[in-house]
N, CA, C and O atoms as a DFTB+ gen file, in Angstrom:
676 C
 N C O
     1  1     116.674     124.080      55.987
     2  2     116.212     122.885      56.689
     3  2     116.287     121.649      55.788
     4  3     116.618     120.560      56.255
     5  1     115.976     121.821      54.485
     6  2     115.998     120.700      53.547
     7  2     117.404     120.118      53.414
     8  3     117.573     118.905      53.291
     9  1     118.427     121.007      53.442
    10  2     119.808     120.520      53.335
    11  2     120.195     119.708      54.557
    12  3     120.883     118.695      54.433
    13  1     119.762     120.141      55.745
    14  2     120.058     119.375      56.953
    15  2     119.430     117.991      56.884
    16  3     120.028     117.003      57.309
    17  1     118.217     117.931      56.343
    18  2     117.543     116.643      56.193
    19  2     118.303     115.767      55.203
    20  3     118.468     114.568      55.426
    21  1     118.762     116.368      54.116
    22  2     119.522     115.634      53.109
    23  2     120.814     115.065      53.702
    24  3     121.147     113.902      53.473
    25  1     121.528     115.879      54.453
    26  2     122.764     115.430      55.091
    27  2     122.468     114.285      56.054
    28  3     123.183     113.283      56.068
    29  1     121.428     114.428      56.847
    30  2     121.064     113.368      57.802
    31  2     120.723     112.073      57.083
    32  3     121.136     110.994      57.508
    33  1     119.968     112.180      55.990
    34  2     119.626     110.981      55.209
    35  2     120.873     110.360      54.588
    36  3     121.020     109.138      54.562
    37  1     121.762     111.202      54.092
    38  2     123.010     110.734      53.487
    39  2     123.832     109.959      54.517
    40  3     124.331     108.872      54.224
    41  1     123.974     110.514      55.717
    42  2     124.743     109.864      56.773
    43  2     124.171     108.502      57.163
    44  3     124.914     107.614      57.579
    45  1     122.869     108.334      57.031
    46  2     122.230     107.090      57.436
    47  2     122.256     106.004      56.359
    48  3     121.924     104.850      56.629
    49  1     122.649     106.372      55.148
    50  2     122.757     105.361      54.096
    51  2     123.754     104.295      54.504
    52  3     124.648     104.536      55.316
    53  1     123.589     103.125      53.936
    54  2     124.532     102.037      54.193
    55  2     125.508     101.942      53.022
    56  3     125.191     102.322      51.895
    57  1     126.668     101.440      53.308
    58  2     127.711     101.277      52.294
    59  2     127.172     100.535      51.074
    60  3     127.485     100.894      49.939
    61  1     126.368      99.507      51.306
    62  2     125.827      98.701      50.204
    63  2     124.968      99.525      49.246
    64  3     124.760      99.115      48.104
    65  1     124.468     100.672      49.686
    66  2     123.645     101.526      48.833
    67  2     124.485     102.431      47.936
    68  3     123.954     103.082      47.037
    69  1     125.777     102.474      48.177
    70  2     126.633     103.390      47.426
    71  2     127.696     102.674      46.600
    72  3     128.028     103.130      45.506
    73  1     128.233     101.572      47.096
    74  2     129.365     100.957      46.405
    75  2     128.997     100.484      45.006
    76  3     127.863     100.099      44.718
    77  1     129.997     100.533      44.171
    78  2     129.888      99.977      42.829
    79  2     130.022      98.468      42.994
    80  3     131.012      97.994      43.551
    81  1     129.073      97.734      42.535
    82  2     129.055      96.298      42.754
    83  2     129.825      95.510      41.689
    84  3     129.734      94.283      41.641
    85  1     130.581      96.208      40.836
    86  2     131.366      95.539      39.797
    87  2     132.737      95.162      40.357
    88  3     133.732      95.821      40.056
    89  1     132.791      94.114      41.163
    90  2     134.025      93.685      41.811
    91  2     135.091      93.351      40.766
    92  3     136.279      93.563      41.008
    93  1     134.683      92.837      39.623
    94  2     135.636      92.457      38.578
    95  2     136.414      93.662      38.045
    96  3     137.449      93.485      37.402
    97  1     135.940      94.870      38.298
    98  2     136.600      96.072      37.811
    99  2     137.591      96.653      38.830
   100  3     138.269      97.637      38.535
   101  1     137.677      96.061      40.005
   102  2     138.594      96.548      41.035
   103  2     140.026      96.115      40.721
   104  3     140.240      95.052      40.138
   105  1     141.000      96.931      41.104
   106  2     142.397      96.525      40.921
   107  2     142.782      95.520      42.013
   108  3     143.161      95.910      43.118
   109  1     142.683      94.242      41.699
   110  2     142.956      93.171      42.659
   111  2     144.046      92.269      42.094
   112  3     143.978      91.843      40.941
   113  1     145.058      91.981      42.923
   114  2     146.105      91.041      42.523
   115  2     146.419      90.098      43.674
   116  3     146.082      90.365      44.828
   117  1     147.058      89.014      43.348
   118  2     147.510      88.047      44.336
   119  2     148.772      88.574      45.015
   120  3     149.546      89.314      44.407
   121  1     148.976      88.196      46.261
   122  2     150.152      88.643      47.000
   123  2     151.455      88.145      46.383
   124  3     152.520      88.689      46.677
   125  1     151.390      87.132      45.543
   126  2     152.598      86.568      44.923
   127  2     152.899      87.166      43.554
   128  3     153.853      86.750      42.896
   129  1     152.099      88.140      43.116
   130  2     152.334      88.774      41.811
   131  2     153.685      89.483      41.792
   132  3     154.125      90.042      42.797
   133  1     154.323      89.449      40.648
   134  2     155.620      90.081      40.421
   135  2     155.528      91.599      40.612
   136  3     154.509      92.211      40.292
   137  1     156.593      92.194      41.132
   138  2     156.623      93.631      41.398
   139  2     156.399      94.444      40.122
   140  3     155.823      95.530      40.177
   141  1     156.840      93.937      38.994
   142  2     156.661      94.678      37.747
   143  2     155.208      94.675      37.290
   144  3     154.773      95.600      36.604
   145  1     154.455      93.646      37.663
   146  2     153.010      93.647      37.413
   147  2     152.338      94.698      38.299
   148  3     151.419      95.394      37.866
   149  1     152.806      94.802      39.534
   150  2     152.311      95.832      40.454
   151  2     152.525      97.215      39.840
   152  3     151.610      98.038      39.807
   153  1     153.738      97.460      39.356
   154  2     154.057      98.756      38.764
   155  2     153.216      99.032      37.520
   156  3     152.811     100.171      37.288
   157  1     152.951      97.999      36.721
   158  2     152.142      98.207      35.508
   159  2     150.719      98.631      35.866
   160  3     150.129      99.464      35.179
   161  1     150.175      98.072      36.919
   162  2     148.823      98.448      37.348
   163  2     148.827      99.857      37.942
   164  3     147.928     100.653      37.673
   165  1     149.841     100.156      38.750
   166  2     149.907     101.476      39.376
   167  2     150.207     102.581      38.367
   168  3     150.104     103.764      38.688
   169  1     150.577     102.196      37.154
   170  2     150.740     103.179      36.095
   171  2     149.410     103.744      35.633
   172  3     149.362     104.815      35.027
   173  1     148.320     103.024      35.920
   174  2     146.988     103.480      35.516
   175  2     146.023     103.636      36.683
   176  3     144.995     104.298      36.546
   177  1     146.331     103.046      37.811
   178  2     145.484     103.132      39.006
   179  2     146.315     103.686      40.151
   180  3     147.543     103.627      40.101
   181  1     145.673     104.222      41.182
   182  2     146.454     104.770      42.291
   183  2     146.504     103.845      43.510
   184  3     147.058     104.202      44.550
   185  1     145.921     102.663      43.369
   186  2     145.971     101.683      44.448
   187  2     145.688     100.298      43.888
   188  3     145.158     100.153      42.786
   189  1     146.052      99.281      44.668
   190  2     145.777      97.887      44.310
   191  2     145.393      97.157      45.591
   192  3     146.067      97.293      46.612
   193  1     144.320      96.390      45.538
   194  2     143.954      95.526      46.667
   195  2     144.694      94.208      46.476
   196  3     144.691      93.643      45.382
   197  1     145.325      93.720      47.534
   198  2     146.110      92.483      47.465
   199  2     145.347      91.388      48.203
   200  3     144.955      91.552      49.358
   201  1     145.145      90.272      47.512
   202  2     144.415      89.134      48.078
   203  2     145.335      87.924      48.196
   204  3     146.342      87.814      47.495
   205  1     144.966      87.028      49.093
   206  2     145.725      85.786      49.286
   207  2     145.826      85.060      47.939
   208  3     146.912      84.685      47.495
   209  1     144.686      84.875      47.314
   210  2     144.632      84.357      45.948
   211  2     143.335      84.848      45.315
   212  3     142.376      85.169      46.016
   213  1     143.311      84.903      44.013
   214  2     142.170      85.497      43.315
   215  2     140.889      84.667      43.438
   216  3     139.789      85.193      43.270
   217  1     141.029      83.395      43.726
   218  2     139.845      82.540      43.844
   219  2     139.038      82.879      45.101
   220  3     137.819      83.033      45.038
   221  1     139.722      82.994      46.235
   222  2     139.019      83.259      47.497
   223  2     138.784      84.748      47.735
   224  3     137.857      85.122      48.453
   225  1     139.619      85.600      47.136
   226  2     139.554      87.061      47.309
   227  2     139.690      87.490      48.774
   228  3     139.157      88.524      49.176
   229  1     140.415      86.677      49.574
   230  2     140.663      87.065      50.965
   231  2     141.658      88.223      50.972
   232  3     142.803      88.068      50.548
   233  1     141.219      89.369      51.449
   234  2     142.025      90.581      51.432
   235  2     143.140      90.501      52.471
   236  3     142.895      90.246      53.650
   237  1     144.386      90.727      52.002
   238  2     145.524      90.675      52.920
   239  2     146.323      91.976      52.936
   240  3     147.181      92.163      53.799
   241  1     146.048      92.882      51.988
   242  2     146.798      94.128      51.982
   243  2     146.359      95.087      50.902
   244  3     145.427      94.827      50.142
   245  1     147.063      96.212      50.858
   246  2     146.807      97.242      49.859
   247  2     148.153      97.856      49.477
   248  3     149.059      97.972      50.303
   249  1     148.262      98.242      48.220
   250  2     149.453      98.942      47.742
   251  2     148.972     100.247      47.119
   252  3     148.067     100.249      46.284
   253  1     149.583     101.355      47.530
   254  2     149.252     102.654      46.952
   255  2     150.476     103.195      46.230
   256  3     151.577     102.658      46.352
   257  1     150.267     104.263      45.481
   258  2     151.395     104.915      44.815
   259  2     152.459     105.304      45.834
   260  3     153.654     105.201      45.557
   261  1     152.034     105.746      46.999
   262  2     152.975     106.161      48.041
   263  2     153.874     105.002      48.481
   264  3     155.060     105.202      48.746
   265  1     153.316     103.798      48.558
   266  2     154.105     102.624      48.944
   267  2     155.211     102.363      47.930
   268  3     156.313     101.955      48.295
   269  1     154.915     102.598      46.671
   270  2     155.876     102.327      45.611
   271  2     156.979     103.385      45.575
   272  3     158.087     103.107      45.118
   273  1     156.688     104.575      46.046
   274  2     157.710     105.624      46.084
   275  2     158.948     105.144      46.842
   276  3     160.077     105.380      46.411
   277  1     158.732     104.478      47.962
   278  2     159.867     104.041      48.776
   279  2     160.680     102.932      48.113
   280  3     161.877     102.819      48.379
   281  1     160.072     102.114      47.262
   282  2     160.857     101.064      46.600
   283  2     161.593     101.604      45.381
   284  3     162.613     101.048      44.972
   285  1     161.082     102.682      44.803
   286  2     161.757     103.284      43.657
   287  2     162.886     104.215      44.087
   288  3     163.897     104.326      43.393
   289  1     162.722     104.875      45.215
   290  2     163.722     105.822      45.711
   291  2     164.112     105.454      47.134
   292  3     163.751     106.162      48.075
   293  1     164.846     104.356      47.307
   294  2     165.198     103.929      48.667
   295  2     166.245     104.840      49.299
   296  3     166.923     105.611      48.620
   297  1     166.353     104.726      50.616
   298  2     167.370     105.487      51.343
   299  2     168.751     105.028      50.887
   300  3     168.935     103.875      50.496
   301  1     169.699     105.925      50.939
   302  2     171.081     105.529      50.656
   303  2     171.625     104.789      51.868
   304  3     171.504     105.251      53.003
   305  1     172.220     103.642      51.611
   306  2     172.777     102.831      52.687
   307  2     174.284     103.061      52.708
   308  3     174.948     102.902      51.684
   309  1     174.825     103.431      53.859
   310  2     176.277     103.657      53.932
   311  2     177.058     102.404      53.520
   312  3     176.617     101.280      53.759
   313  1     178.200     102.609      52.909
   314  2     178.997     101.488      52.407
   315  2     179.540     100.606      53.530
   316  3     179.876      99.447      53.286
   317  1     179.634     101.125      54.749
   318  2     180.183     100.317      55.840
   319  2     179.173      99.313      56.410
   320  3     179.538      98.501      57.260
   321  1     177.911      99.352      55.961
   322  2     176.923      98.371      56.419
   323  2     177.042      97.138      55.526
   324  3     176.992      97.247      54.301
   325  1     177.198      95.973      56.136
   326  2     177.397      94.740      55.390
   327  2     176.077      94.011      55.196
   328  3     175.149      94.142      55.995
   329  1     176.015      93.251      54.134
   330  2     174.828      92.446      53.853
   331  2     173.756      93.261      53.155
   332  3     173.927      94.450      52.885
   333  1     172.658      92.599      52.871
   334  2     171.539      93.243      52.186
   335  2     170.737      94.037      53.204
   336  3     170.351      93.505      54.244
   337  1     170.486      95.297      52.912
   338  2     169.693      96.108      53.845
   339  2     168.288      95.545      54.010
   340  3     167.758      94.892      53.111
   341  1     167.698      95.802      55.154
   342  2     166.337      95.344      55.429
   343  2     165.343      96.389      54.930
   344  3     164.583      96.963      55.710
   345  1     165.360      96.626      53.617
   346  2     164.469      97.597      52.998
   347  2     163.801      96.943      51.794
   348  3     164.418      96.137      51.098
   349  1     162.550      97.288      51.552
   350  2     161.921      96.855      50.314
   351  2     162.369      97.819      49.241
   352  3     162.081      99.015      49.301
   353  1     163.080      97.289      48.255
   354  2     163.671      98.157      47.257
   355  2     163.903      97.411      45.957
   356  3     164.288      96.242      45.958
   357  1     163.668      98.090      44.864
   358  2     164.023      97.522      43.569
   359  2     165.543      97.583      43.427
   360  3     166.159      96.656      42.902
   361  1     166.138      98.666      43.890
   362  2     167.592      98.851      43.783
   363  2     168.349      97.705      44.446
   364  3     169.325      97.206      43.884
   365  1     167.918      97.283      45.623
   366  2     168.612      96.231      46.351
   367  2     168.027      94.838      46.091
   368  3     168.485      93.857      46.676
   369  1     167.027      94.748      45.226
   370  2     166.454      93.456      44.864
   371  2     165.607      92.819      45.949
   372  3     165.363      91.613      45.912
   373  1     165.152      93.612      46.920
   374  2     164.369      93.046      48.025
   375  2     162.860      93.229      47.839
   376  3     162.075      92.747      48.657
   377  1     162.453      93.914      46.782
   378  2     161.022      94.066      46.467
   379  2     160.752      93.253      45.208
   380  3     160.980      93.715      44.090
   381  1     160.263      92.042      45.411
   382  2     160.062      91.137      44.274
   383  2     158.598      90.851      43.987
   384  3     158.226      90.579      42.846
   385  1     157.765      90.913      45.024
   386  2     156.347      90.583      44.852
   387  2     155.473      91.646      45.518
   388  3     155.956      92.510      46.249
   389  1     154.201      91.554      45.250
   390  2     153.234      92.467      45.872
   391  2     153.317      92.370      47.393
   392  3     153.207      93.379      48.089
   393  1     153.507      91.183      47.895
   394  2     153.596      90.957      49.339
   395  2     154.749      91.741      49.973
   396  3     154.664      92.148      51.131
   397  1     155.824      91.948      49.211
   398  2     156.992      92.657      49.728
   399  2     156.743      94.146      49.956
   400  3     157.414      94.765      50.781
   401  1     155.790      94.721      49.237
   402  2     155.574      96.168      49.337
   403  2     154.214      96.566      49.891
   404  3     153.982      97.739      50.185
   405  1     153.317      95.604      50.036
   406  2     151.962      95.945      50.485
   407  2     151.936      96.344      51.950
   408  3     152.792      95.956      52.745
   409  1     150.934      97.123      52.271
   410  2     150.631      97.423      53.665
   411  2     149.606      96.389      54.102
   412  3     148.563      96.240      53.467
   413  1     149.895      95.682      55.172
   414  2     148.932      94.660      55.620
   415  2     148.038      95.171      56.745
   416  3     147.289      94.404      57.350
   417  1     148.121      96.452      57.015
   418  2     147.220      97.074      57.995
   419  2     145.988      97.553      57.230
   420  3     145.992      98.633      56.639
   421  1     144.959      96.755      57.248
   422  2     143.778      97.022      56.439
   423  2     142.718      97.737      57.268
   424  3     142.285      97.245      58.310
   425  1     142.315      98.893      56.789
   426  2     141.200      99.632      57.380
   427  2     140.050      99.397      56.409
   428  3     140.125      99.815      55.254
   429  1     139.002      98.746      56.854
   430  2     137.927      98.335      55.951
   431  2     136.566      98.728      56.510
   432  3     136.443      99.224      57.630
   433  1     135.556      98.490      55.693
   434  2     134.181      98.678      56.132
   435  2     133.360      97.493      55.654
   436  3     133.830      96.665      54.874
   437  1     132.136      97.427      56.131
   438  2     131.225      96.336      55.773
   439  2     130.001      96.912      55.078
   440  3     129.685      98.087      55.263
   441  1     129.312      96.109      54.286
   442  2     128.149      96.613      53.539
   443  2     127.075      97.268      54.403
   444  3     126.383      98.171      53.933
   445  1     126.918      96.837      55.650
   446  2     125.877      97.388      56.514
   447  2     126.315      98.609      57.315
   448  3     125.507      99.194      58.036
   449  1     127.589      99.003      57.199
   450  2     128.072     100.192      57.909
   451  2     127.363     101.439      57.391
   452  3     127.064     101.550      56.202
   453  1     127.098     102.376      58.301
   454  2     126.484     103.649      57.911
   455  2     127.558     104.588      57.365
   456  3     128.715     104.539      57.784
   457  1     127.162     105.430      56.437
   458  2     128.084     106.365      55.797
   459  2     128.737     107.306      56.813
   460  3     129.916     107.629      56.668
   461  1     128.020     107.741      57.813
   462  2     128.612     108.619      58.817
   463  2     129.810     107.942      59.485
   464  3     130.830     108.584      59.735
   465  1     129.683     106.652      59.770
   466  2     130.772     105.913      60.414
   467  2     131.953     105.722      59.466
   468  3     133.110     105.781      59.883
   469  1     131.655     105.497      58.203
   470  2     132.713     105.337      57.202
   471  2     133.461     106.657      57.022
   472  3     134.689     106.666      56.938
   473  1     132.733     107.759      56.964
   474  2     133.375     109.066      56.830
   475  2     134.285     109.367      58.024
   476  3     135.380     109.903      57.852
   477  1     133.841     109.030      59.212
   478  2     134.671     109.239      60.404
   479  2     135.949     108.403      60.324
   480  3     137.026     108.864      60.699
   481  1     135.818     107.176      59.834
   482  2     136.977     106.296      59.694
   483  2     137.947     106.857      58.642
   484  3     139.163     106.842      58.837
   485  1     137.397     107.347      57.536
   486  2     138.239     107.939      56.491
   487  2     138.995     109.155      57.038
   488  3     140.178     109.340      56.751
   489  1     138.309     109.968      57.819
   490  2     138.943     111.147      58.419
   491  2     140.025     110.728      59.422
   492  3     141.132     111.265      59.404
   493  1     139.710     109.790      60.276
   494  2     140.645     109.360      61.319
   495  2     141.954     108.839      60.727
   496  3     143.035     109.141      61.234
   497  1     141.850     108.055      59.652
   498  2     143.036     107.434      59.068
   499  2     143.525     108.136      57.802
   500  3     144.454     107.661      57.149
   501  1     142.902     109.268      57.452
   502  2     143.285     110.039      56.274
   503  2     143.272     109.174      55.006
   504  3     144.257     109.111      54.271
   505  1     142.139     108.514      54.770
   506  2     141.992     107.616      53.625
   507  2     140.953     108.143      52.648
   508  3     140.011     108.832      53.039
   509  1     141.132     107.814      51.378
   510  2     140.173     108.199      50.343
   511  2     139.393     107.016      49.816
   512  3     138.476     107.174      49.009
   513  1     139.758     105.828      50.272
   514  2     139.051     104.629      49.826
   515  2     139.142     103.552      50.899
   516  3     140.134     103.450      51.620
   517  1     138.095     102.759      50.985
   518  2     138.086     101.638      51.916
   519  2     137.604     100.393      51.185
   520  3     136.674     100.467      50.381
   521  1     138.223      99.255      51.455
   522  2     137.674      98.029      50.900
   523  2     136.411      97.668      51.667
   524  3     136.300      97.929      52.864
   525  1     135.474      97.075      50.971
   526  2     134.255      96.587      51.605
   527  2     134.431      95.080      51.706
   528  3     134.613      94.393      50.700
   529  1     134.374      94.575      52.934
   530  2     134.643      93.152      53.133
   531  2     133.496      92.443      53.848
   532  3     132.759      93.024      54.645
   533  1     133.387      91.169      53.524
   534  2     132.494      90.257      54.238
   535  2     133.330      89.015      54.516
   536  3     133.828      88.381      53.585
   537  1     133.486      88.665      55.780
   538  2     134.284      87.501      56.177
   539  2     135.660      87.495      55.516
   540  3     136.057      86.486      54.932
   541  1     136.387      88.599      55.598
   542  2     137.741      88.788      55.067
   543  2     137.810      88.848      53.538
   544  3     138.888      89.060      52.983
   545  1     136.696      88.667      52.859
   546  2     136.670      88.655      51.395
   547  2     136.275      90.043      50.881
   548  3     135.299      90.629      51.349
   549  1     137.036      90.563      49.919
   550  2     136.705      91.860      49.345
   551  2     135.515      91.703      48.396
   552  3     135.524      90.875      47.486
   553  1     134.490      92.530      48.641
   554  2     133.274      92.477      47.816
   555  2     133.037      93.796      47.084
   556  3     132.078      93.934      46.325
   557  1     133.930      94.768      47.325
   558  2     133.806      96.060      46.677
   559  2     134.709      97.063      47.347
   560  3     135.495      96.721      48.232
   561  1     134.593      98.308      46.920
   562  2     135.321      99.384      47.568
   563  2     134.424     100.606      47.624
   564  3     133.551     100.801      46.779
   565  1     134.657     101.411      48.626
   566  2     133.935     102.664      48.769
   567  2     134.968     103.776      48.697
   568  3     135.930     103.799      49.464
   569  1     134.756     104.703      47.762
   570  2     135.723     105.785      47.579
   571  2     135.096     107.129      47.936
   572  3     133.876     107.295      47.924
   573  1     135.953     108.063      48.247
   574  2     135.495     109.418      48.525
   575  2     134.785     109.979      47.293
   576  3     133.794     110.699      47.417
   577  1     135.287     109.650      46.120
   578  2     134.662     110.101      44.882
   579  2     133.212     109.615      44.787
   580  3     132.329     110.381      44.402
   581  1     132.964     108.359      45.132
   582  2     131.600     107.824      45.112
   583  2     130.700     108.578      46.090
   584  3     129.546     108.879      45.785
   585  1     131.243     108.875      47.260
   586  2     130.461     109.590      48.266
   587  2     130.129     111.004      47.793
   588  3     129.015     111.487      47.994
   589  1     131.095     111.660      47.168
   590  2     130.860     113.011      46.642
   591  2     129.784     112.971      45.565
   592  3     128.860     113.785      45.578
   593  1     129.899     112.023      44.629
   594  2     128.908     111.923      43.545
   595  2     127.511     111.632      44.093
   596  3     126.521     112.183      43.611
   597  1     127.440     110.768      45.095
   598  2     126.145     110.410      45.681
   599  2     125.502     111.627      46.347
   600  3     124.319     111.904      46.146
   601  1     126.290     112.344      47.137
   602  2     125.744     113.510      47.824
   603  2     125.362     114.602      46.823
   604  3     124.280     115.181      46.920
   605  1     126.233     114.880      45.876
   606  2     125.937     115.909      44.880
   607  2     124.689     115.534      44.080
   608  3     123.833     116.381      43.827
   609  1     124.590     114.271      43.685
   610  2     123.407     113.815      42.949
   611  2     122.128     114.078      43.722
   612  3     121.108     114.453      43.144
   613  1     122.187     113.881      45.023
   614  2     121.005     114.119      45.862
   615  2     120.645     115.603      45.883
   616  3     119.471     115.948      46.013
   617  1     121.631     116.483      45.758
   618  2     121.333     117.920      45.713
   619  2     120.710     118.309      44.369
   620  3     120.139     119.390      44.225
   621  1     120.830     117.412      43.394
   622  2     120.276     117.671      42.057
   623  2     118.966     116.913      41.844
   624  3     118.565     116.650      40.711
   625  1     118.319     116.572      42.930
   626  2     117.003     115.932      42.937
   627  2     117.015     114.488      42.451
   628  3     115.994     113.977      41.992
   629  1     118.173     113.825      42.552
   630  2     118.222     112.382      42.338
   631  2     117.982     111.772      43.710
   632  3     118.718     112.081      44.647
   633  1     116.986     110.924      43.859
   634  2     116.685     110.376      45.188
   635  2     117.931     109.796      45.865
   636  3     118.715     109.082      45.239
   637  1     118.097     110.109      47.132
   638  2     119.276     109.700      47.884
   639  2     119.428     108.186      47.935
   640  3     120.544     107.680      48.052
   641  1     118.326     107.463      47.847
   642  2     118.418     106.007      47.923
   643  2     118.518     105.341      46.552
   644  3     118.451     104.116      46.459
   645  1     118.677     106.132      45.485
   646  2     118.824     105.583      44.140
   647  2     120.273     105.157      43.922
   648  3     121.197     105.864      44.326
   649  1     120.473     104.011      43.289
   650  2     121.793     103.478      43.000
   651  2     122.561     104.433      42.087
   652  3     121.983     104.966      41.140
   653  1     123.840     104.659      42.346
   654  2     124.666     105.557      41.533
   655  2     124.715     105.086      40.088
   656  3     124.530     105.887      39.171
   657  1     124.956     103.818      39.875
   658  2     125.040     103.276      38.514
   659  2     123.711     103.463      37.802
   660  3     123.676     103.834      36.628
   661  1     122.626     103.207      38.506
   662  2     121.287     103.365      37.943
   663  2     121.050     104.817      37.538
   664  3     120.457     105.087      36.494
   665  1     121.520     105.758      38.374
   666  2     121.332     107.176      38.106
   667  2     122.133     107.650      36.908
   668  3     121.794     108.670      36.307
   669  1     123.194     106.929      36.546
   670  2     124.042     107.327      35.418
   671  2     123.453     106.924      34.075
   672  3     123.892     107.413      33.034
   673  1     122.465     106.037      34.089
   674  2     121.873     105.543      32.822
   675  2     121.012     106.581      32.161
   676  3     120.446     106.327      31.097
């Protein structure tokens, strides 16, 4: 019975109770950043949030390792096709900036969203991370890893409403 109560409490938590509030530590770049800067970041991170510009932090897209796979290994274009292919590719010189390779279909959550709703969204779209936005501005991210740590911590008698960062001290 205690585990059912724990799960119910976990589901009712709000995103703001779990997210890491260190926005400066998120992989964020401007949509006009050079493709080689994108690759340098993806060499150490598995995703990048793309913003209109770093000052406003208006979220316009995301780039994952999977997105970069297609620009590194583009389809072979038959020689009888004339002109530059309509593909984002390093080989064909059509992937020059973050904007050229980002996905602009953003699945996001808000600080007041309940964890149960976020988990359903992650399942529906097969995602491991969601940007947390307020008025189109990225204010954090919620990852599956954070959710796992939060739930596991609660099974180890760390209060479910205690901040993850606080619990690590």
